Rosetta silent file (secondary structure, phi, psi, omega in degrees, C-alpha in Angstrom):
SEQUENCE: MSIELLYFAWVRERVGLDREEVDVPDGIEDVAALVGWLAARGGGWRQALGDLSRLRYAADEAFVGADHPLAGVRELAIFPPVTGG
SCORE:     score description
SCORE:     0.000 S_00000001
   1 L     0.000  135.870  178.849  -35.967   33.326  -19.261 S_00000001
   2 E  -111.421  136.558 -179.470  -37.432   36.605  -18.085 S_00000001
   3 E  -131.314  135.779  172.137  -39.651   36.931  -14.991 S_00000001
   4 E   -87.139  127.703 -179.815  -41.505   39.935  -13.635 S_00000001
   5 E  -103.993  134.903  175.349  -40.991   40.233   -9.892 S_00000001
   6 E  -116.856  131.349 -179.581  -43.527   41.968   -7.652 S_00000001
   7 E  -114.806  138.352 -176.877  -42.536   43.083   -4.146 S_00000001
   8 L  -127.327  153.961  173.209  -45.013   43.813   -1.359 S_00000001
   9 H    57.051 -135.627 -175.688  -45.089   45.392    2.126 S_00000001
  10 H   -68.474  -19.357  174.782  -41.704   45.619    3.890 S_00000001
  11 H   -63.112  -47.528  179.831  -40.064   43.618    1.095 S_00000001
  12 H   -60.997  -42.554 -178.956  -40.928   46.465   -1.306 S_00000001
  13 H   -61.844  -43.655 -178.221  -39.712   49.058    1.213 S_00000001
  14 H   -73.044  -38.039  179.228  -36.304   47.388    1.668 S_00000001
  15 H   -74.447  -34.500  179.067  -35.728   46.638   -1.996 S_00000001
  16 L    89.330   10.222  178.020  -36.869   50.131   -2.996 S_00000001
  17 L  -137.819  151.703  172.510  -38.979   48.870   -5.919 S_00000001
  18 L   -95.851  -18.903  177.931  -42.502   47.568   -6.307 S_00000001
  19 E  -161.063  156.972  172.233  -41.629   45.564   -9.416 S_00000001
  20 E  -160.015  155.677  174.759  -38.820   44.702  -11.756 S_00000001
  21 E  -108.247  131.805 -179.710  -38.179   42.386  -14.662 S_00000001
  22 E  -126.212  148.429  170.080  -35.113   40.152  -14.463 S_00000001
  23 E   -92.191  115.738 -174.618  -33.423   37.764  -16.868 S_00000001
  24 L   -76.341  124.275  179.492  -32.936   34.630  -14.817 S_00000001
  25 L   -65.014  154.134  174.626  -29.411   33.243  -15.176 S_00000001
  26 L   -56.276  142.401  178.215  -28.852   29.673  -16.322 S_00000001
  27 L    95.031  -14.219  177.190  -28.889   27.203  -13.458 S_00000001
  28 L   -90.618  106.692 -169.402  -31.536   29.073  -11.451 S_00000001
  29 L  -116.493  -11.190  177.378  -34.385   26.557  -11.548 S_00000001
  30 E  -139.886  173.772 -176.410  -36.639   27.223   -8.536 S_00000001
  31 H   -58.133  -45.932 -177.788  -37.951   30.057   -6.381 S_00000001
  32 H   -58.234  -44.362 -179.485  -35.365   29.501   -3.610 S_00000001
  33 H   -64.987  -40.429  178.986  -32.456   29.737   -6.062 S_00000001
  34 H   -64.032  -45.575 -179.936  -33.889   32.881   -7.641 S_00000001
  35 H   -63.610  -39.206  175.888  -34.411   34.548   -4.271 S_00000001
  36 H   -62.609  -41.958  177.584  -30.880   33.585   -3.227 S_00000001
  37 H   -62.604  -42.727  178.216  -29.497   35.067   -6.449 S_00000001
  38 H   -64.214  -43.859 -179.798  -31.474   38.285   -5.819 S_00000001
  39 H   -61.791  -32.039  178.821  -30.273   38.493   -2.205 S_00000001
  40 L   -67.128  -11.077  174.193  -26.683   38.191   -3.427 S_00000001
  41 L   -63.516  -25.756 -179.480  -27.119   41.583   -5.098 S_00000001
  42 L    88.481 -170.299  177.865  -26.606   42.998   -1.608 S_00000001
  43 H    53.695 -132.193 -177.739  -28.098   46.137   -0.072 S_00000001
  44 H   -62.538  -33.437  178.501  -31.896   46.174    0.168 S_00000001
  45 H   -64.154  -42.531  178.961  -32.214   42.838   -1.625 S_00000001
  46 H   -63.939  -43.743  179.373  -30.074   41.134    1.015 S_00000001
  47 H   -60.974  -44.403 -174.697  -32.041   42.797    3.811 S_00000001
  48 H   -80.445  -35.807 -167.497  -35.400   41.829    2.332 S_00000001
  49 H  -112.680    1.356 -174.190  -34.643   38.416    0.814 S_00000001
  50 L   -68.850  -18.993 -179.416  -31.860   36.993    2.942 S_00000001
  51 L  -123.310   99.596 -176.746  -34.103   34.783    5.068 S_00000001
  52 H   -58.425  -28.266 -176.901  -36.397   32.547    3.031 S_00000001
  53 H   -70.382  -13.366 -179.365  -38.370   31.542    6.107 S_00000001
  54 H   -97.540    9.838 -172.743  -39.682   35.116    6.415 S_00000001
  55 L  -126.141  155.595  172.712  -41.152   35.185    2.884 S_00000001
  56 E  -127.787  160.618 -173.868  -44.129   33.874    0.926 S_00000001
  57 E  -138.922  149.900  171.479  -44.446   33.535   -2.832 S_00000001
  58 E  -135.835  122.777  177.605  -47.059   33.481   -5.567 S_00000001
  59 E  -101.911  119.323 -178.337  -46.190   32.312   -9.082 S_00000001
  60 L    50.151   44.102  173.912  -48.640   33.597  -11.688 S_00000001
  61 L    71.910   18.375  175.301  -51.079   34.459   -8.839 S_00000001
  62 E  -120.882  129.948  177.953  -50.982   31.008   -7.182 S_00000001
  63 E   -59.839  135.807  179.777  -49.303   30.474   -3.795 S_00000001
  64 E  -139.760  163.578  175.098  -46.191   28.306   -4.107 S_00000001
  65 L   -90.781  172.438 -179.754  -43.338   27.120   -1.916 S_00000001
  66 L   -65.897  -18.906  179.502  -39.664   28.007   -2.271 S_00000001
  67 L   -88.141    4.803 -178.487  -39.081   24.704   -4.031 S_00000001
  68 L   -66.068  131.444  178.650  -41.468   25.605   -6.876 S_00000001
  69 E   -68.125  148.756 -179.615  -39.846   25.304  -10.320 S_00000001
  70 L   -88.832  -12.305 -178.257  -39.527   28.487  -12.379 S_00000001
  71 L   -53.925  123.489  176.651  -40.121   26.830  -15.756 S_00000001
  72 L    83.564   -5.347  179.875  -43.045   28.613  -17.396 S_00000001
  73 L   -76.446  129.695  178.092  -43.468   31.199  -14.616 S_00000001
  74 L  -102.049  -28.309 -175.333  -44.075   34.713  -15.968 S_00000001
  75 E  -141.347  133.444  176.393  -44.672   36.574  -12.694 S_00000001
  76 E  -128.020  121.320  175.462  -43.432   35.959   -9.143 S_00000001
  77 E   -97.441  138.298 -179.434  -44.752   37.925   -6.196 S_00000001
  78 E  -125.648  126.805 -174.190  -42.627   38.038   -3.036 S_00000001
  79 E  -155.175  160.620  175.662  -44.206   39.182    0.256 S_00000001
  80 L   -75.136  163.775  175.242  -44.101   38.658    3.998 S_00000001
  81 L   -56.762  143.916 -179.928  -46.607   36.330    5.689 S_00000001
  82 L   -96.797  133.541  176.526  -50.031   37.885    5.920 S_00000001
  83 L  -116.091  149.249  178.118  -51.761   38.077    9.254 S_00000001
  84 L   -89.540  173.604  179.552  -55.431   38.739    9.916 S_00000001
  85 L  -172.563    0.000    0.000  -56.837   41.130   12.389 S_00000001
């Protein structure tokens, strides 16, 4: 399964990309597992994605939790919490 990842704000800055397409390995079935796999790449991915509690997600433009299944997801956005002002 292939998923397009979109990175926003400081997540994008630390990863060094605004988007990438990844082939999800077998056994990665939800957002948390995917983010953990990405963080294991090290470097900017570990810095940006190492703490799930600091991140928010949108699967195909709908907000989801870290336990959301990846089956059928084509696009996953990863971003920090948004604050108003």
